[in-house]
Structures are given as structure tokens and as C-alpha cells.
GUSE-217692 format. One line per field, with one value per residue (C-alpha): residue in three letters; x, y negated, z. Coordinates in nm, 3 decimals, padded with zeros to 5 digits. Layout:
% residues N
rest c(ALA, ...);
c1 c(X, ...);
c2 c(Y, ...);
c3 c(Z, ...);
//
This chain:
% residues 360
rest c(UNK, UNK, UNK, UNK, UNK, UNK, UNK, UNK, UNK, UNK, UNK, UNK, UNK, UNK, UNK, UNK, UNK, UNK, UNK, UNK, UNK, UNK, UNK, UNK, UNK, UNK, UNK, UNK, UNK, UNK, UNK, UNK, UNK, UNK, UNK, UNK, UNK, UNK, UNK, UNK, UNK, UNK, UNK, UNK, UNK, UNK, UNK, UNK, UNK, UNK, UNK, UNK, UNK, UNK, UNK, UNK, UNK, UNK, UNK, UNK, UNK, UNK, UNK, UNK, UNK, UNK, UNK, UNK, UNK, UNK, UNK, UNK, UNK, UNK, UNK, UNK, UNK, UNK, UNK, UNK, UNK, UNK, UNK, UNK, UNK, UNK, UNK, UNK, UNK, UNK, UNK, UNK, UNK, UNK, UNK, UNK, UNK, UNK, UNK, UNK, UNK, UNK, UNK, UNK, UNK, UNK, UNK, UNK, UNK, UNK, UNK, UNK, UNK, UNK, UNK, UNK, UNK, UNK, UNK, UNK, UNK, UNK, UNK, UNK, UNK, UNK, UNK, UNK, UNK, UNK, UNK, UNK, UNK, UNK, UNK, UNK, UNK, UNK, UNK, UNK, UNK, UNK, UNK, UNK, UNK, UNK, UNK, UNK, UNK, UNK, UNK, UNK, UNK, UNK, UNK, UNK, UNK, UNK, UNK, UNK, UNK, UNK, UNK, UNK, UNK, UNK, UNK, UNK, UNK, UNK, UNK, UNK, UNK, UNK, UNK, UNK, UNK, UNK, UNK, UNK, UNK, UNK, UNK, UNK, UNK, UNK, UNK, UNK, UNK, UNK, UNK, UNK, UNK, UNK, UNK, UNK, UNK, UNK, UNK, UNK, UNK, UNK, UNK, UNK, UNK, UNK, UNK, UNK, UNK, UNK, UNK, UNK, UNK, UNK, UNK, UNK, UNK, UNK, UNK, UNK, UNK, UNK, UNK, UNK, UNK, UNK, UNK, UNK, UNK, UNK, UNK, UNK, UNK, UNK, UNK, UNK, UNK, UNK, UNK, UNK, UNK, UNK, UNK, UNK, UNK, UNK, UNK, UNK, UNK, UNK, UNK, UNK, UNK, UNK, UNK, UNK, UNK, UNK, UNK, UNK, UNK, UNK, UNK, UNK, UNK, UNK, UNK, UNK, UNK, UNK, UNK, UNK, UNK, UNK, UNK, UNK, UNK, UNK, UNK, UNK, UNK, UNK, UNK, UNK, UNK, UNK, UNK, UNK, UNK, UNK, UNK, UNK, UNK, UNK, UNK, UNK, UNK, UNK, UNK, UNK, UNK, UNK, UNK, UNK, UNK, UNK, UNK, UNK, UNK, UNK, UNK, UNK, UNK, UNK, UNK, UNK, UNK, UNK, UNK, UNK, UNK, UNK, UNK, UNK, UNK, UNK, UNK, UNK, UNK, UNK, UNK, UNK, UNK, UNK, UNK, UNK, UNK, UNK, UNK, UNK, UNK, UNK, UNK, UNK, UNK, UNK, UNK, UNK, UNK, UNK, UNK, UNK, UNK, UNK, UNK, UNK, UNK, UNK, UNK, UNK);
c1 c(-01.956, -02.186, -02.041, -02.331, -02.195, -01.842, -01.741, -01.723, -01.629, -01.768, -01.540, -01.622, -01.595, -01.439, -01.133, -00.794, -00.769, -01.111, -01.000, -00.690, -00.900, -01.121, -00.828, -00.773, -00.424, -00.353, -00.359, 00.020, 00.082, -00.179, -00.003, 00.328, 00.177, 00.239, -00.054, -00.137, -00.167, -00.375, -00.609, -00.656, -00.705, -00.958, -01.154, -01.156, -00.949, -00.687, -00.834, -00.841, -00.569, -00.284, -00.388, -00.754, -00.644, -00.426, -00.704, -00.965, -00.728, -00.658, -01.031, -01.085, -00.793, -00.960, -01.290, -01.118, -00.965, -01.313, -01.371, -01.062, -00.922, -01.068, -00.793, -00.817, -00.820, -00.527, -00.771, -00.968, -00.644, -00.534, -00.866, -00.900, -00.537, -00.574, -00.884, -00.718, -00.402, -00.589, -00.798, -00.503, -00.270, -00.532, -00.557, -00.189, 00.001, 00.086, 00.293, 00.480, 00.547, 00.692, 00.903, 01.052, 01.126, 01.310, 01.515, 01.617, 01.712, 02.078, 02.309, 02.581, 02.381, 02.218, 01.902, 01.585, 01.351, 01.383, 01.143, 00.808, 00.599, 00.833, 00.824, 00.443, 00.432, 00.675, 00.511, 00.166, 00.307, 00.479, 00.232, -00.088, -00.250, -00.225, 00.153, 00.127, -00.020, 00.248, 00.347, 00.024, -00.066, 00.254, 00.209, -00.162, -00.099, 00.157, -00.024, -00.314, -00.103, 00.154, -00.097, -00.255, 00.078, 00.169, -00.144, -00.185, 00.171, 00.140, -00.177, -00.034, 00.276, 00.106, -00.199, 00.000, 00.185, -00.121, -00.223, -00.562, -00.721, -00.587, -00.323, 00.013, 00.312, 00.525, 00.843, 00.654, 00.470, 00.809, 00.923, 00.594, 00.610, 00.966, 00.856, 00.561, 00.789, 01.043, 00.767, 00.608, 00.950, 01.047, 00.707, 00.572, 00.748, 01.088, 00.969, 00.683, 00.895, 01.163, 00.906, 00.757, 01.093, 01.204, 00.881, 00.897, 01.266, 01.191, 00.948, 01.233, 01.441, 01.429, 01.293, 01.072, 01.085, 00.794, 00.445, 00.269, 00.291, 00.276, 00.506, 00.754, 00.743, 00.795, 01.090, 01.260, 01.222, 01.331, 01.650, 01.738, 01.535, 01.330, 01.641, 01.598, 01.283, 01.471, 01.725, 01.792, 01.650, 01.879, 01.789, 01.419, 01.421, 01.599, 01.357, 01.034, 01.145, 01.230, 00.923, 00.671, 00.864, 00.845, 00.485, 00.335, 00.541, 00.425, 00.066, 00.055, 00.221, -00.038, -00.327, -00.221, -00.180, -00.524, -00.706, -00.522, -00.680, -00.991, -00.900, -01.262, -01.250, -01.341, -01.115, -01.290, -01.167, -01.035, -00.822, -00.699, -00.611, -00.416, -00.222, -00.156, -00.025, 00.207, 00.336, 00.392, 00.588, 00.809, 00.893, 00.980, 01.233, 01.364, 01.440, 01.433, 01.809, 01.731, 01.448, 01.683, 01.939, 01.664, 01.533, 01.879, 01.940, 01.615, 01.653, 01.777, 02.124, 02.152, 02.441, 02.664, 02.661, 02.829, 02.592, 02.384, 02.685, 02.860, 02.547, 02.529, 02.902, 02.877, 02.576, 02.766, 03.085, 02.936, 02.623, 02.679, 02.480, 02.181, 02.117, 01.997, 01.694, 01.594, 01.219, 01.155, 00.880, 00.669, 00.735, 00.627, 00.298, 00.235, 00.333, 00.136, -00.172, -00.097, -00.061, -00.358, -00.586, -00.467, -00.514, -00.858, -00.985, -00.829, -00.994, -01.333, -01.321, -01.225, -01.528, -01.749, -01.597, -01.651, -02.026, -02.042, -01.747, -01.767, -01.439, -01.312);
c2 c(-03.578, -03.690, -03.693, -03.472, -03.194, -03.202, -02.894, -02.943, -02.736, -02.716, -02.702, -02.638, -02.957, -03.289, -03.294, -03.375, -03.720, -03.805, -03.687, -03.907, -04.209, -04.143, -04.128, -03.749, -03.606, -03.407, -03.025, -03.006, -03.259, -03.089, -02.752, -02.913, -03.043, -02.846, -02.621, -02.845, -03.153, -02.962, -02.853, -03.208, -03.345, -03.077, -03.150, -03.523, -03.606, -03.822, -04.148, -04.043, -04.137, -03.883, -03.729, -03.691, -03.549, -03.289, -03.180, -03.156, -02.960, -02.707, -02.667, -02.608, -02.363, -02.158, -02.169, -02.054, -01.762, -01.641, -01.593, -01.371, -01.185, -01.339, -01.435, -01.227, -01.406, -01.280, -01.198, -00.968, -00.813, -00.735, -00.571, -00.378, -00.267, -00.136, 00.067, 00.209, 00.304, 00.488, 00.697, 00.777, 00.911, 01.150, 01.305, 01.325, 01.382, 01.755, 01.666, 01.404, 01.665, 01.916, 01.645, 01.539, 01.898, 01.970, 01.651, 01.741, 02.095, 02.010, 02.232, 02.210, 02.459, 02.777, 02.641, 02.746, 02.695, 02.835, 02.584, 02.408, 02.725, 02.880, 02.564, 02.566, 02.941, 02.929, 02.619, 02.780, 03.105, 02.927, 02.649, 02.719, 02.477, 02.203, 02.227, 02.059, 01.757, 01.727, 01.362, 01.242, 01.016, 00.813, 00.774, 00.700, 00.428, 00.288, 00.335, 00.107, -00.200, -00.109, -00.130, -00.436, -00.619, -00.499, -00.620, -00.929, -01.040, -00.960, -01.166, -01.449, -01.463, -01.398, -01.627, -01.951, -01.789, -01.693, -01.883, -02.045, -01.706, -01.539, -01.350, -01.271, -01.218, -00.906, -01.071, -01.251, -00.932, -00.766, -01.044, -01.045, -00.667, -00.693, -00.948, -00.730, -00.427, -00.611, -00.751, -00.412, -00.253, -00.496, -00.534, -00.179, 00.086, 00.114, 00.178, 00.405, 00.606, 00.652, 00.791, 01.017, 01.162, 01.219, 01.400, 01.622, 01.693, 01.770, 02.042, 02.224, 02.252, 02.561, 02.361, 02.073, 01.778, 01.563, 01.665, 01.411, 01.068, 00.852, 01.084, 01.077, 00.698, 00.657, 00.901, 00.739, 00.387, 00.501, 00.658, 00.426, 00.112, -00.063, -00.053, 00.323, 00.273, 00.062, 00.319, 00.299, -00.054, -00.140, 00.178, 00.125, -00.234, -00.121, 00.167, -00.024, -00.333, -00.136, 00.086, -00.196, -00.397, -00.101, -00.010, -00.358, -00.430, -00.114, -00.157, -00.520, -00.430, -00.162, -00.384, -00.669, -00.424, -00.272, -00.603, -00.761, -01.092, -01.032, -01.101, -01.030, -00.670, -00.438, -00.145, 00.182, 00.350, 00.644, 00.404, 00.238, 00.581, 00.678, 00.352, 00.389, 00.744, 00.622, 00.342, 00.589, 00.828, 00.543, 00.447, 00.809, 00.852, 00.502, 00.524, 00.881, 00.860, 00.568, 00.769, 01.061, 00.831, 00.660, 00.995, 01.108, 00.776, 00.817, 01.185, 01.326, 01.369, 01.002, 00.954, 01.143, 00.846, 00.511, 00.320, 00.351, 00.357, 00.621, 00.835, 00.815, 00.895, 01.200, 01.335, 01.295, 01.450, 01.754, 01.826, 01.682, 01.426, 01.658, 01.626, 01.269, 01.416, 01.667, 01.670, 01.495, 01.734, 01.717, 01.344, 01.304, 01.479, 01.282, 00.940, 00.970, 01.070, 00.809, 00.513, 00.619, 00.652, 00.330, 00.113, 00.260, 00.220, -00.125, -00.254, -00.109, -00.245, -00.590, -00.582, -00.494, -00.768, -01.025, -00.960, -01.008, -01.239, -01.559, -01.749, -02.025);
c3 c(-06.368, -06.096, -05.749, -05.645, -05.865, -05.732, -05.526, -05.154, -04.846, -04.498, -04.192, -03.830, -03.630, -03.727, -03.948, -03.802, -03.957, -03.817, -03.476, -03.490, -03.586, -03.284, -03.049, -03.017, -03.067, -03.382, -03.355, -03.403, -03.129, -02.911, -02.939, -02.837, -02.514, -02.192, -02.087, -01.789, -02.012, -02.268, -01.988, -01.860, -02.212, -02.303, -01.990, -02.059, -01.752, -01.923, -01.795, -01.429, -01.179, -01.150, -00.815, -00.923, -01.260, -01.084, -00.848, -01.125, -01.348, -01.071, -01.018, -01.390, -01.390, -01.118, -01.306, -01.624, -01.437, -01.350, -01.720, -01.735, -01.439, -01.127, -00.885, -00.571, -00.237, -00.023, 00.258, 00.028, -00.095, 00.262, 00.351, 00.025, 00.038, 00.392, 00.304, -00.007, 00.181, 00.456, 00.216, -00.008, 00.260, 00.396, 00.050, -00.043, 00.282, 00.231, -00.077, 00.129, 00.397, 00.147, -00.020, 00.312, 00.416, 00.091, 00.121, 00.477, 00.372, 00.315, 00.110, 00.378, 00.584, 00.445, 00.279, 00.449, 00.155, -00.197, -00.343, -00.309, -00.284, -00.029, 00.183, 00.186, 00.258, 00.553, 00.701, 00.695, 00.840, 01.128, 01.204, 01.010, 00.765, 01.026, 00.989, 00.647, 00.824, 01.093, 01.112, 00.943, 01.232, 01.206, 00.831, 00.861, 01.118, 00.876, 00.543, 00.629, 00.719, 00.450, 00.166, 00.326, 00.336, -00.015, -00.194, 00.021, -00.052, -00.422, -00.464, -00.255, -00.479, -00.813, -00.794, -00.845, -01.138, -01.345, -01.656, -01.725, -01.804, -01.489, -01.688, -01.524, -01.751, -01.708, -01.576, -01.301, -01.209, -01.160, -00.925, -00.731, -00.696, -00.565, -00.306, -00.201, -00.162, 00.051, 00.275, 00.336, 00.398, 00.673, 00.839, 00.826, 00.620, 00.787, 01.145, 01.037, 00.793, 01.059, 01.302, 01.034, 00.931, 01.290, 01.376, 01.065, 01.129, 01.495, 01.389, 01.211, 01.529, 01.751, 02.045, 01.925, 02.163, 02.050, 02.156, 01.937, 01.777, 02.089, 02.284, 01.995, 01.975, 02.349, 02.350, 02.051, 02.192, 02.540, 02.406, 02.117, 02.174, 01.904, 01.687, 01.670, 01.463, 01.208, 01.094, 00.722, 00.686, 00.394, 00.205, 00.282, 00.154, -00.164, -00.210, -00.144, -00.332, -00.648, -00.597, -00.606, -00.865, -01.106, -01.020, -01.048, -01.360, -01.540, -01.419, -01.534, -01.865, -01.937, -01.819, -02.049, -02.339, -02.278, -02.253, -02.547, -02.643, -02.430, -02.064, -01.963, -02.085, -01.796, -01.708, -01.630, -01.308, -01.515, -01.719, -01.400, -01.259, -01.573, -01.570, -01.196, -01.240, -01.516, -01.295, -01.012, -01.235, -01.355, -00.995, -00.903, -01.180, -01.115, -00.742, -00.608, -00.524, -00.292, -00.137, -00.062, 00.102, 00.303, 00.428, 00.540, 00.717, 00.912, 01.010, 01.339, 01.185, 01.088, 01.335, 01.091, 00.853, 00.912, 00.686, 00.369, 00.136, 00.347, 00.339, -00.041, -00.068, 00.157, -00.032, -00.360, -00.216, -00.043, -00.247, -00.592, -00.796, -00.835, -00.460, -00.522, -00.697, -00.431, -00.380, -00.714, -00.824, -00.505, -00.484, -00.846, -00.777, -00.461, -00.595, -00.921, -00.724, -00.459, -00.696, -00.909, -00.605, -00.444, -00.753, -00.828, -00.470, -00.441, -00.759, -00.665, -00.308, -00.439, -00.673, -00.377, -00.160, -00.436, -00.407, -00.030, 00.042, -00.159, -00.195, -00.418);
//
């Protein structure tokens, strides 16, 4: 039979044996190479000196990330996070107020509120609708820098850990979220939460002492020093650390699942909101007991407890294990809305900043 009549097949690109003869590694050997070496080989950088090869590979890595999830500059993350935090707290503060009131309504005394609706009703009767926003200023002043520190720290920690497509694996997202939560707890959350709880608790007393945010701050610092604004630091670090670890982990897990093998697939804001609400719900069920202990340690009756462990022990002894989940329902509503709004606004603001603020 003539050689012209013999069957033949067509393949895409040169065959492996041909590639080996030309000096390229075989596909099996190529897959066994570390990602960094594969990146340098694919870019034709193997003949360059080591320091030039490293620089060029990092530059190609950043360029590859643009094709997937573009790495966010920490400066953009700080600005976008601050804007998102400020808008979110103005929308959701009444649920935070009700949650805090229910957590402070200890069983040891005759409970004042019969539930969420009763708390809202009595607050409006005694103080009007503005009463549901008592303490907003302290939380607003804190929410803007809190979200800024949170997202800025997360991007700063996560950017070096992303692969060539900008993808972050789930374990590393958990660690980066933990770091972001600890940073925001120490820098912003603890002092601001202490002030918020004291001002809300003060409103429940027969003779409120604080006339406003700045008057409350001056009185607390005058009587207790700066240390007075750091009550419950251990509980706050535990709460915020686990909060953000769970939220960023779940959000990253859902994002990676949604995008699958296409890292360039865009996420609609509604999808982002749904994923954010899910992440928020997971964090509520995961660390509400820590939130209850933190609130008690920051209230006006905090002197009753020796430390965080003593506070948890006394709650368990006098009120039972169910007390650790006081305020779960209003907190669930607030946190789901909170996380959904923050992630949506953050992502949209980052997209806007990418158009006007060019970074490498």
C-alpha cells in the first residue's frame, strides 16, 4: 500500500518527542516542576540570570492575575473598605442596638424585655425612633476605620499567597481572615465597641450620665483612663478573629466554587450579596457565645467579672448555656445584612477605583 494511503492523525502543536529533541522538557517532567519554574520556563526566562528571572516571573505573575481575579492594591482596599463600612452601619444599626440591649438584659434581674418586638416598642415609647440609633456615632466613627483595616490587612496578607490566576485557596483565606480580624480588633474594634456598649447601657439606667459621644468618651477616659476603652480585649480579639476567619473563608469558598475553572467569570452583585449573607450567618452561629461574653465585659457592670473566663463561667453558672446565644436572632439579621452590603459595596467601589486609580 502506498504511504500516501496510510491513515494519519493530526495533533495540536509539536509532539512530545519532537519537543524533547528541540530542548523542551517532556510534559510529565514539566508537570512535576514547581509552579514558579513552570512560569519561568513558559515565558522563556530560563537563560536569564537568577535575579532577572525572579523579577520577570513576578511581573508575569501579576499580569496573569489580571486575567483572573485582579489583585487589589492595599490602598484601594483601605479606601473601599472604609466607604463600605460607613454606608453599611447607617443601614443596619437598629438591629445592633436591639441585639446589645437583649444581651445586657441579664436573667439575674427581672428581664425588662420579652423579646425583639418588645425591645423595639419600649425603646420607641421612651426615646422615640431616635432611640434606636443611640450610640450610632461611636459605631460610625469605628465602622469606617474598622472596615478599612479589615480589607486592607486581608489584601496585604492574601496578595502574596495567590496563584498565577489570582486565586486564593480556602485554607489561606481562613488564615488571612484571622489576621484581618485580629488587626481590626486591636486597632479599632475594642475601644469603639466598649464606648458603644457603655453608651447603650447608660441609656438603660434611671439617670443617664452621658450627654453624647464626645462627652461619654471624655468621662470614661477621665475616670478609667485609656485602659477603660480596652475592656474585654481578649474576648474582642477572639470574636473578631474568628468572625473574619469564618467570613472570608466561606466567601472565598463560595467564590471559588462559583467561578470554577474560569477565574475571569464576573460575579453579579446579587450573587455577591447572597454569598456574603451566607458567610455572615456562618459567623453568627460560630461565635455568638464570644460576642455575648465580649458585650458583658464591656458593659457598665464589667467590674463584676475578674476576666474573660470568669465572665463566661458566671454566665454559665447563673443563666445557663442558652444565655450564650442571647440576641442571636437580631444579630443574625444584622450580620447577614451587614456582610452582604459590605462585600457588595466593597467590590463595586474597587471596580470604580480600578478605573481611576491605576496601580501595578
